C-alpha positions as CSV (number, residue, x, y, z in Angstrom):
1,M,29.9,45.9,-5.5
2,S,29.7,45.4,-1.8
3,E,29.1,42.6,0.2
4,T,26.6,44.0,1.8
5,I,24.9,45.5,-0.6
6,S,24.8,42.7,-2.8
7,K,23.4,40.5,-0.3
8,K,20.8,43.9,0.2
9,I,19.8,42.8,-3.1
10,Y,19.1,39.6,-3.5
11,K,16.9,39.3,0.0
12,Q,15.1,42.7,-1.5
13,I,13.8,40.8,-4.6
14,D,14.0,37.1,-2.4
15,E,11.0,39.4,0.1
16,E,9.2,40.0,-3.4
17,R,9.6,36.4,-4.7
18,I,8.4,35.2,-1.6
19,I,5.6,37.8,-1.1
20,D,3.7,37.7,-5.0
21,A,3.5,33.7,-3.5
22,L,2.0,34.0,-0.5
23,E,-0.6,36.5,-2.3
24,D,-1.4,35.5,-4.8
25,G,-1.9,31.6,-2.2
26,N,1.3,29.5,-3.6
27,W,2.5,28.0,-0.4
28,D,4.6,25.8,-1.7
29,D,6.3,28.4,-3.7
30,A,6.7,30.2,-0.7
31,F,8.5,28.2,0.8
32,V,10.9,27.0,-1.7
33,L,11.6,30.2,-2.4
34,F,12.6,30.5,0.8
35,K,14.6,27.1,1.1
36,Y,16.7,28.6,-1.7
37,S,17.2,32.9,-0.3
38,V,19.3,34.2,2.1
39,L,16.3,35.0,4.2
40,T,16.8,34.3,8.2
41,K,13.3,32.1,9.3
42,E,12.8,34.6,11.3
43,E,12.7,37.3,8.4
44,F,10.9,34.5,5.8
45,S,8.3,34.0,9.6
46,E,7.4,38.2,9.5
47,L,6.4,37.6,5.5
48,Q,3.9,35.2,6.1
49,Q,2.1,36.4,8.9
50,L,2.2,40.4,7.6
51,N,0.8,38.0,4.4
52,T,-2.6,38.1,4.5
53,N,-3.7,35.5,3.6
54,Y,-1.4,33.7,6.3
55,G,-3.7,32.3,8.3
56,A,-4.9,29.7,5.5
57,F,-1.1,29.0,5.1
58,E,-1.2,28.1,8.4
59,K,-3.8,26.0,8.0
60,Q,-2.2,24.4,4.9
61,M,0.8,24.0,6.6
62,K,-0.7,22.7,10.1
63,D,-2.7,19.9,7.5
64,Y,0.3,19.1,5.6
65,V,2.2,18.4,8.6
66,K,-0.6,16.0,9.8
67,K,-1.7,14.3,6.5
68,T,2.9,13.6,6.9
69,E,2.5,11.9,10.0
70,M,-0.1,10.3,9.1
71,E,1.5,8.0,6.7
72,K,4.4,7.6,8.8
73,L,2.0,5.6,11.5
74,E,-0.7,4.4,8.3
75,K,2.9,2.9,7.9
76,A,4.3,2.0,10.9
77,F,1.3,-0.5,11.5
78,R,1.5,-1.7,8.3
79,D,5.5,-2.8,8.5
80,G,4.0,-4.8,11.9
81,K,5.9,-1.9,14.4
82,D,3.5,-1.4,16.3
83,K,5.6,0.3,19.0
84,E,7.7,3.0,16.7
85,A,3.3,4.0,15.1
86,E,2.8,4.2,19.6
87,V,6.2,6.4,19.7
88,L,5.1,7.9,16.5
89,F,1.2,9.4,17.9
90,Y,3.1,10.0,21.1
91,F,5.4,12.5,20.2
92,S,3.0,14.3,17.4
93,D,1.1,17.2,17.7
94,H,-1.1,16.9,14.6
95,L,-2.8,13.4,15.7
96,T,-6.1,12.4,17.8
97,V,-6.2,9.2,19.5
98,K,-9.1,9.2,17.0
99,D,-6.8,9.4,14.5
100,F,-4.8,6.9,16.1
101,T,-6.9,4.4,16.6
102,E,-8.6,4.3,12.7
103,I,-5.0,3.9,11.0
104,K,-4.7,1.4,13.8
105,R,-7.3,-0.2,13.4
106,K,-7.3,-0.4,9.5
107,W,-3.5,-1.5,9.2
108,R,-2.7,-2.9,12.7
109,V,-1.7,-6.7,11.3
110,P,-3.5,-9.3,13.7
111,N,-1.4,-11.1,15.7
112,K,-1.2,-16.0,15.6
113,E,-3.8,-16.0,18.0
114,E,-6.3,-13.9,16.7
115,M,-5.6,-15.3,13.1
116,E,-6.9,-18.6,14.2
117,L,-9.9,-20.1,13.2
118,T,-12.2,-22.7,14.2
119,E,-13.6,-23.9,11.3
120,E,-17.1,-22.6,12.5
121,Q,-16.4,-18.9,11.8
122,V,-14.6,-19.7,8.3
123,D,-18.2,-21.1,7.4
124,D,-20.1,-17.7,8.8
125,N,-18.3,-15.6,7.6
126,W,-15.6,-15.9,4.7
127,K,-17.7,-18.6,2.7
128,K,-20.1,-16.9,2.8
129,I,-18.2,-13.7,0.7
130,L,-15.9,-16.7,-0.8
131,E,-19.9,-18.2,-2.3
132,G,-20.8,-14.1,-3.5
133,I,-17.3,-13.2,-5.8
134,K,-17.5,-16.8,-6.7
135,A,-21.0,-16.2,-8.7
136,E,-19.7,-12.7,-10.2
137,I,-16.4,-13.8,-11.0
138,S,-15.2,-16.8,-13.8
139,K,-14.4,-20.4,-12.4
140,P,-10.6,-20.5,-13.2
141,S,-10.6,-16.5,-12.1
142,F,-11.9,-18.6,-8.3
143,D,-10.4,-21.1,-8.8
144,T,-6.4,-19.5,-9.2
145,W,-7.2,-16.8,-6.7
146,F,-9.1,-17.4,-4.5
147,R,-8.9,-21.1,-3.7
148,Q,-6.6,-21.0,-1.0
149,T,-7.3,-17.9,0.8
150,K,-8.1,-18.1,4.8
151,G,-10.1,-14.6,6.9
152,E,-12.3,-13.2,9.3
153,L,-13.2,-10.0,10.3
154,V,-11.5,-8.8,13.0
155,D,-12.4,-5.3,15.3
156,G,-14.1,-3.6,11.6
157,V,-12.0,-5.6,9.7
158,L,-11.5,-7.9,6.7
159,V,-8.2,-10.3,7.0
160,I,-7.4,-12.0,4.3
161,G,-4.7,-14.4,4.7
162,C,-2.7,-15.3,1.2
163,A,-0.9,-17.7,0.2
164,N,2.0,-16.3,-0.6
165,E,3.6,-12.8,-1.8
166,F,2.4,-13.4,-5.1
167,Q,-1.2,-14.4,-4.6
168,L,-1.8,-11.2,-2.2
169,D,-0.2,-8.9,-4.9
170,W,-2.6,-10.0,-7.6
171,L,-5.7,-10.0,-4.9
172,E,-4.9,-6.6,-3.0
173,T,-4.2,-4.6,-6.9
174,R,-7.6,-6.6,-8.4
175,Y,-10.0,-8.1,-6.3
176,S,-9.7,-5.5,-3.5
177,D,-13.0,-3.8,-4.9
178,L,-14.9,-6.7,-5.3
179,I,-14.2,-8.3,-2.2
180,L,-15.4,-5.6,0.0
181,E,-18.9,-4.6,-2.2
182,V,-19.5,-8.4,-1.8
183,A,-18.6,-8.7,1.9
184,E,-20.5,-5.3,2.6
185,K,-23.8,-6.5,0.4
186,I,-23.3,-10.2,2.8
187,F,-23.1,-7.9,6.5
188,G,-24.1,-4.7,5.5
189,T,-21.1,-3.3,6.5
190,K,-18.2,-1.3,5.0
191,Y,-15.4,-3.0,6.5
192,N,-11.5,-2.2,5.9
193,L,-9.4,-4.5,4.3
194,R,-5.7,-6.2,5.4
195,F,-4.5,-8.8,3.0
196,V,-1.6,-11.2,4.7
197,N,1.1,-13.4,3.8
198,R,0.1,-16.9,5.7
199,E,4.0,-17.8,4.2
């Protein structure tokens, strides 16, 4: 069998499998099949456009790309790389200003000046939340995990300064929901939560 005939057969098989996947709405499968096929990008694109579900596929791909870009943006802010986050947003075709602002508000680590609290602010905000938490958990647990924390509200984000990485991980994985519930009960507002290692 000549190479040309062999290629035609493989191409036909690839096309049929991709068409089946597209018609069944299995967009991920269609993309994987294309990746390992002999088809060109143009041929794959043509198959997509011929498919009656192409609009749904296109929307799903846009949603996937947007989700991926949002995850990268969140990671940049979480790692304190504000400039990198701005560059990612600038080159994005899918993220809106609202998306950027919400992610920034949720993940941006406050600078040192923003983290400094007066005693009155600590008493008025974090101390009230601590009192509410104290009523919900045992004294040993409170003394172990909350006694050495500092906290403040910055742009709709409840920032909790922890004494070390271990305390940060423990509070974040085990007490995030409780902290948010107590804060909402006291202030009547839903806050985003951000943990910061003060070490």
